C-alpha angles and dihedrals in degrees: 000000000000130000093268093058094051107035134070091172110102098175142025121225113217114209091203127201107294143353096212113111093212092052090045090058094047093048090047092056095041096046095043091052092046093046096047092044092049093050090047093047096049093043088052090056091050089050095047093047091051099043102039116074091200088067098052093111132115093256094055091041089059093041090053088052091049089054092048090053092045089057089058094043088064099032097057096062107010104070091053092042089053094045092046096056096089095035116108090207116039113194140164125188117254091246092047089053091053091047091048091053094046095051094043092055094043089053092041094049091046092052093052093053091045091055088054088052091051091050089051088050091053090046091054091043096049103032101030106027097153091058096040098106094043093051100036096048121149094264089056093051091049089048091049091049092047091050092050093053093044094052091046092053093046091046092053095043093050092060097040093052088065096039100051093054090057116110111247106187108154127340111085109161119111117194095220140072094251140018121277134161104252093057095032094054091055090063090069117113093229144059103298098183093109093045090049091051087050090057093049091047092048111032094021096049091042092052096044093040093049092046094053091043090054096044091046092049091052091049090049092051093049092047091049093050092046091054094052099038127000087198093060093055095083092050091049090049091049090052095047097041093085090049092049093048092052092046093051093046094048101041101038095075093035092055090046094049100040106027102051118086116257148288101081122239128220093249089066094080093050091050089052087062087070092057098043103035114010105041094049088050094048099043095073089046093049095049099039104042092046097046122075096204093051090051093050090048089049092051089050092054092046091050091049091051092049092048090050092050090052089059089066 
C-alpha cells in the first residue's frame, strides 16, 4: 500500500531546539553565519578547482565534489531550521518530511563513499606515486563518483521503502529541528522494532563500516610509509591529517545517532547540528588552510577580484 492508504497524518510538528527567545536569537545569528560561510567556503573550493588549471587533478576533482555535496548537506535542513527558530509552531508536510529524509540519506551515503574514494586516492598518491596517473585517470574518478551516488541512492531507498509503508495514525510531534528516521519511525502506530533494527543495520552499519575502513586505510598508509622511509612519515601524516579531521567530525555524530540501540536521546538533535551546520563549515577551512596549492589558488582569485574592482 502507498502512504495515502496508511496515514492520516498530513503534517509533522518539529519541536525545534529551544523555546527561549534569547537563545533563539543567538542560534539564529550563529547558524546563519555558519551556514552562509559554509556555503561560500564550499562554493569557493568548487570555483577554484574548476578555474585553476593547477588543481585539475584527481585529488582536487574529488575534493570539489565533496564540497558540492557539503553544500547540500547543510542546505537540505538548515534554511528551514533557521527560519523556524522564531515560529511558535514549526511544521513540515508529511510528504516534505519523507523527501527531506530521502535526500539527506542520499547525500550522506554518497559522502561516505566519496570519503573512501578520497582515501584510496591518497593511498595511491603516497604508496604508489609512480602509478598514480595511470590508476587515478579521469575515467576512474568518474567511476568512483558514479559509484558513490549510486550507493547513496540505494542506501536511502532501502530505508524509505520500509518507512513509507508504516501506519501513521495520530502522533505527529518530532523532538528535533528536522526529519530523520530514528525519531520519525517512532511516530508509527505499530511495533517499530523491526524498522528500528533496519535503520541500525543500514545507516548504523554503513557509518561504522565506512569509519573503520577509512581509519584502517589511513593506518595502513602511515605504516607503509614508515617502513619505507621514516622521514616521509611526517609528510604523509601532514597530508592525511585534514582527511582524518573531516572523518572524525563527520562520522562521530552519525555513529552515535544511527548505531546506538533505540530509543533516541535528546542529545541526538544537538549532535546533528555538527553534521548539518558545523562540518560543512569546517571542511573548507580544513582543506584550504592546510593545503599549499589551495592557498595559492585562493590568493589568485582574491588578486583577480581586487584587480577587477580597481577597474571601476
